[in-house]
C-alpha positions as CSV (number, residue, x, y, z in Angstrom):
1,R,0.0,0.0,0.0
2,P,1.8,3.1,-1.2
3,E,-0.2,5.3,1.2
4,Y,1.5,3.7,4.2
5,L,4.9,4.6,2.8
6,R,3.8,8.1,1.9
7,T,2.2,8.8,5.2
8,N,4.0,6.8,7.8
9,V,7.5,7.0,6.4
10,E,7.9,10.0,4.1
11,G,5.4,12.1,6.0
12,T,7.2,11.4,9.3
13,R,10.5,12.3,7.7
14,N,9.1,15.6,6.4
15,V,7.8,16.5,9.9
16,L,11.0,15.5,11.6
17,D,13.1,17.6,9.1
18,L,10.9,20.6,10.0
19,A,11.0,19.8,13.7
20,S,14.8,19.6,13.8
21,G,15.1,23.4,13.9
22,L,12.6,23.9,16.7
23,A,13.0,23.8,20.4
24,L,10.4,21.1,21.0
25,D,9.6,19.8,24.4
26,R,8.6,16.4,23.0
27,F,7.7,15.0,19.6
28,V,5.0,12.2,20.0
29,F,5.1,9.6,17.3
30,A,1.8,7.8,16.8
31,S,2.7,4.2,16.2
32,S,0.6,1.1,16.7
33,V,0.7,-2.2,18.6
34,A,0.2,-3.6,15.1
35,A,3.9,-2.7,14.5
36,C,4.7,-5.7,16.7
37,G,4.2,-9.2,15.4
38,F,1.5,-11.1,17.2
39,P,0.4,-13.4,18.7
40,R,3.6,-13.4,20.8
41,P,4.7,-16.5,22.7
42,E,5.7,-14.3,25.7
43,G,2.3,-12.8,26.0
44,P,0.7,-9.4,25.1
45,V,2.6,-6.6,23.4
46,S,4.3,-4.3,26.0
47,E,6.6,-1.3,25.9
48,Q,9.6,-3.6,25.6
49,T,8.2,-5.5,22.6
50,P,10.3,-4.8,19.4
51,P,8.4,-3.5,16.3
52,D,8.9,-6.7,14.4
53,G,5.5,-7.1,12.6
54,Y,5.8,-8.4,9.1
55,H,2.9,-6.9,7.2
56,I,3.2,-3.6,5.3
57,Y,1.5,-1.4,7.9
58,A,3.8,-2.8,10.6
59,W,6.8,-2.3,8.4
60,S,5.8,1.4,7.8
61,K,5.4,2.0,11.6
62,R,8.7,0.3,12.3
63,Q,10.4,2.5,9.7
64,G,9.0,5.6,11.5
65,E,10.2,4.4,14.9
66,E,13.7,3.7,13.6
67,M,13.8,7.1,11.9
68,L,13.1,8.8,15.2
69,A,16.2,7.2,16.7
70,R,18.3,8.9,14.0
71,Y,16.7,12.3,14.8
72,G,16.8,11.8,18.6
73,A,19.8,14.1,19.2
74,T,17.9,17.1,17.7
75,V,14.2,16.1,18.3
76,P,13.3,14.8,21.8
77,Y,10.6,12.2,21.2
78,C,8.5,9.4,22.6
79,I,6.7,6.6,20.7
80,V,3.1,5.8,21.5
81,R,1.8,2.5,20.3
82,F,-1.9,2.7,20.1
83,G,-4.3,-0.2,20.3
84,A,-7.1,-0.3,17.7
85,V,-8.9,3.0,18.3
86,Y,-12.7,2.9,18.0
87,S,-15.6,5.2,18.8
88,D,-19.2,4.9,19.6
89,W,-19.8,4.9,15.8
90,C,-17.5,2.0,15.2
91,E,-15.1,3.9,12.8
92,Y,-12.4,1.2,13.1
93,P,-12.9,-0.5,9.7
94,P,-11.9,-4.1,10.7
95,L,-14.3,-4.0,13.7
96,Y,-17.1,-2.6,11.5
97,M,-16.5,-5.4,8.9
98,F,-16.5,-8.1,11.6
99,L,-19.8,-6.8,13.1
100,N,-21.4,-6.3,9.6
101,T,-20.5,-9.8,8.6
102,W,-21.5,-11.5,11.9
103,L,-24.8,-9.6,12.1
104,G,-25.5,-9.6,8.3
105,G,-27.4,-12.9,8.1
106,S,-25.3,-14.5,5.3
107,W,-23.6,-17.9,5.4
108,K,-20.4,-16.0,6.5
109,S,-22.1,-14.7,9.7
110,R,-20.8,-17.8,11.6
111,V,-17.3,-17.7,10.3
112,L,-14.6,-16.8,12.8
113,A,-11.0,-16.7,11.7
114,G,-8.7,-18.8,13.8
115,R,-11.7,-20.2,15.6
116,G,-12.1,-16.9,17.3
117,T,-9.0,-17.1,19.3
118,S,-7.2,-14.2,17.7
119,A,-7.5,-11.0,19.7
120,I,-6.9,-7.2,19.4
121,P,-6.4,-4.6,22.1
122,Y,-9.1,-2.0,21.5
123,V,-9.1,1.5,23.0
124,H,-12.0,4.0,22.9
125,V,-11.2,7.4,21.5
126,R,-12.2,9.1,24.8
127,D,-9.5,7.0,26.5
128,I,-7.0,8.4,24.0
129,V,-7.9,11.9,25.1
130,A,-7.4,10.9,28.7
131,F,-4.1,9.3,27.8
132,F,-2.8,12.5,26.1
133,R,-3.9,14.6,29.0
134,C,-1.8,12.4,31.3
135,L,1.1,12.3,28.8
136,L,1.2,16.1,28.4
137,G,1.2,16.5,32.2
138,R,4.1,14.0,32.7
139,Q,6.1,14.5,29.5
140,H,9.2,15.7,31.4
141,D,9.3,12.5,33.3
142,L,9.9,10.5,30.1
143,A,13.3,9.5,28.8
144,N,14.1,10.5,25.2
145,G,12.9,7.7,23.0
146,E,10.6,6.1,25.5
147,V,7.9,3.7,24.2
148,L,4.4,3.8,25.6
149,V,1.4,1.6,24.9
150,A,-2.0,3.3,24.8
151,S,-4.4,0.4,25.0
152,T,-6.5,-1.6,27.3
153,S,-4.6,-4.0,29.6
154,G,-6.1,-7.0,27.8
155,C,-7.5,-8.0,24.5
156,S,-10.9,-8.8,23.1
157,S,-11.0,-12.1,21.3
158,H,-12.9,-12.3,18.1
159,L,-15.0,-15.1,19.8
160,G,-15.8,-12.8,22.7
161,L,-16.8,-9.9,20.3
162,Y,-18.9,-12.3,18.3
163,Q,-20.8,-13.5,21.3
164,A,-21.3,-10.0,22.6
165,A,-22.5,-8.8,19.2
166,H,-25.1,-11.6,19.1
167,Q,-26.1,-11.1,22.7
168,Y,-26.8,-7.4,22.3
169,F,-27.8,-7.0,18.7
170,S,-29.5,-10.2,17.5
């Protein structure tokens, strides 16, 4: 997907080039837990997990994270790896597609990839606002290059989402 390269790599480079001449307190790079390969044998993605995902989106976020390290002497930064951000209107496209399929009534409505055991850490957009309020209030406590995860402490399995969707919407 060329848009990932254009936005997550080239766009980040452009912003960092411009930020190099400024006296910033902190540059916050919006990465993703999807930058990390999963499922992981050691458990959930954490702040110590390397960005080692293999798909194109993960690669583009990893490139952005690595680029920050090269600018770290002139641009103080932190990396925030967000979970799958959703709102009350279900704007997270994969979640919308899951719900639309499961509640759509076609033969595919009972299909769960990986038997439903795959899971994603979701985070509501209002919790992102709270996260940023906290981050801005404590930014001087962060080490340059620190990685933070903005997500729930656990994951919602696709089976759990499927069951909740049918319990509340069928």
